[in-house]
C-alpha positions in Angstrom: 0.7 -27.0 -37.5 0.8 -27.8 -34.0 0.7 -31.3 -32.3 -2.5 -32.6 -31.8 -2.5 -35.1 -29.2 -4.9 -38.5 -29.4 -8.4 -37.0 -28.3 -8.7 -40.0 -25.3 -10.1 -39.1 -22.0 -11.7 -41.1 -20.1 -15.2 -40.6 -20.1 -17.5 -43.3 -21.2 -18.6 -43.6 -25.0 -22.0 -43.1 -25.6 -22.6 -44.9 -28.8 -24.4 -47.5 -28.2 -27.5 -45.0 -26.9 -26.9 -42.5 -30.2 -29.5 -42.3 -32.6 -28.3 -40.4 -36.5 -31.2 -38.8 -38.0 -30.3 -37.1 -41.2 -34.7 -35.9 -42.0 -34.5 -32.1 -40.6 -37.8 -30.8 -39.0 -39.0 -27.3 -38.7 -38.2 -28.2 -34.3 -34.6 -28.6 -35.6 -34.4 -25.6 -36.6 -34.3 -23.8 -32.9 -32.0 -27.0 -31.9 -28.6 -25.8 -34.4 -29.0 -22.2 -33.1 -29.4 -23.2 -29.2 -26.5 -26.1 -30.1 -24.5 -23.6 -32.3 -24.9 -21.1 -29.5 -23.9 -23.3 -27.4 -20.8 -24.1 -28.1 -19.3 -20.7 -27.7 -17.2 -19.9 -30.9 -19.7 -19.5 -33.5 -20.6 -15.0 -34.3 -24.5 -14.7 -34.7 -24.3 -13.8 -38.0 -22.9 -17.6 -38.4 -25.0 -19.4 -35.8 -28.1 -17.4 -37.9 -26.6 -19.3 -41.1 -26.4 -22.3 -40.3 -30.7 -21.9 -39.1 -30.6 -20.5 -43.4 -29.8 -23.8 -44.7 -32.2 -25.5 -42.4 -35.0 -23.1 -43.2 -33.4 -24.1 -47.0 -33.8 -27.1 -46.6 -37.1 -27.3 -45.6 -38.5 -25.5 -48.4 -36.7 -27.3 -51.2 -35.6 -30.7 -49.4 -32.5 -32.3 -51.0 -32.7 -30.0 -54.5 -31.3 -27.5 -51.6 -28.2 -29.6 -52.2 -27.9 -29.2 -48.5 -27.7 -32.5 -46.3 -28.2 -33.1 -42.2 -27.3 -35.5 -40.0 -28.7 -34.8 -37.0 -27.5 -37.2 -33.3 -29.7 -38.1 -30.4 -29.8 -39.5 -27.0 -33.4 -40.2 -25.5 -34.8 -38.1 -28.8 -33.2 -34.9 -27.4 -30.6 -34.0 -30.2 -27.4 -32.9 -29.1 -25.4 -32.8 -32.3 -25.1 -32.5 -36.1 -23.7 -31.8 -38.7 -23.8 -30.6 -42.2 -23.3 -31.4 -45.4 -23.5 -30.6 -49.6 -21.3 -31.2 -52.8 -19.4 -28.2 -53.4 -21.0 -27.0 -57.2 -19.1 -27.5 -60.0 -16.6 -30.1 -59.0 -17.4 -33.6 -60.0 -17.5 -36.0 -55.9 -16.3 -33.3 -53.7 -18.3 -32.6 -51.2 -17.5 -29.1 -48.4 -18.7 -30.3 -44.4 -19.8 -26.9 -43.6 -20.9 -27.6 -39.7 -20.8 -30.3 -37.1 -21.6 -29.2 -34.2 -21.3 -31.3 -30.7 -23.5 -29.7 -26.7 -20.5 -28.2 -25.0 -21.8 -30.2 -22.4 -20.9 -34.1 -24.4 -17.5 -33.0 -25.9 -15.1 -35.6 -25.8 -17.6 -38.5 -25.8 -17.5 -39.7 -29.0 -20.7 -38.2 -30.4 -18.4 -35.7 -33.2 -16.6 -39.2 -34.6 -19.7 -41.0 -34.5 -21.2 -38.3 -36.6 -17.9 -37.3 -38.9 -17.4 -41.3 -39.8 -21.4 -41.2 -40.6 -21.6 -37.8 -42.3 -18.6 -39.7 -44.8 -20.0 -43.5 -45.1 -23.3 -40.1 -46.2 -20.9 -38.4 -48.8 -19.6 -41.9 -50.3 -23.1 -42.8 -50.7 -23.3 -40.4 -53.2 -19.5 -40.7 -54.7 -17.6 -38.7 -52.5 -14.2 -38.8 -53.3 -13.0 -36.1 -51.6 -14.7 -33.8 -47.9 -13.2 -30.2 -47.9 -13.3 -28.5 -44.0 -12.7 -24.6 -43.6 -12.4 -23.0 -40.6 -10.7 -20.3 -38.3 -7.0 -20.4 -37.4 -7.8 -18.0 -34.0 -7.5 -20.0 -30.8 -10.3 -21.1 -29.8 -11.0 -23.4 -33.0 -8.0 -25.3 -31.8 -9.5 -28.4 -30.4 -11.6 -27.5 -33.4 -8.3 -28.2 -36.1 -7.4 -30.8 -33.8 -10.0 -33.0 -33.3 -10.5 -32.8 -37.6 -6.3 -34.1 -38.0 -7.1 -36.8 -35.1 -10.0 -38.0 -37.6 -7.2 -38.0 -40.9 -8.8 -34.8 -42.9 -4.7 -32.3 -44.1 -4.1 -29.3 -43.3 -3.9 -28.4 -47.0 -4.6 -24.6 -47.5 -3.8 -21.5 -45.7 -6.1 -18.2 -46.5 -4.1 -15.7 -44.7 -6.4 -13.3 -42.8 -9.0 -14.0 -44.3 -11.8 -14.2 -42.1 -9.9 -10.4 -40.9 -6.9 -9.6 -39.9 -5.4 -11.9 -37.5 -8.3 -14.6 -38.2 -6.9 -16.7 -42.0 -9.4 -19.8 -43.0 -7.8 -23.6 -42.4 -9.2 -25.8 -45.1 -8.4 -29.0 -44.5 -9.1 -32.1 -47.0 -9.6 -35.9 -46.4 -9.5 -37.9 -49.0 -12.3 -40.3 -49.6 
């Protein structure tokens, strides 16, 4: 496990300008697709999964088991999270996705999204949050982000996704 420096930078905190929304709309399909593609780390099949989760929510609502949080500035979505309860567990949640517009990364949008997502999970009785990610080099900033937000690396499943690409599982006790 590499050490992560504190993610401070000289850019302005744009938090006060951010509006959060937790009810998805049809137009979010293209936004999710665009932000996930634009991140530069997700494969096309992974992007399709994020859109499928939204489609499921649009059909079933909260019964889908998926929850969303979108961040917007001036009416434009610039980031989102997708999360939900882990089936067959008590008070355990998965954070499936957290994506911030690549041009706005490092401006505290991800911090706002993860903190508000944690608060919503806590409000639903959640006690632990699990996050799964890749062990590859392009995901190192993501893993550092999680560590800096208090998530602990709990397990590594070697060569899970493919040879040389292990699954790293993080957990945070709320």
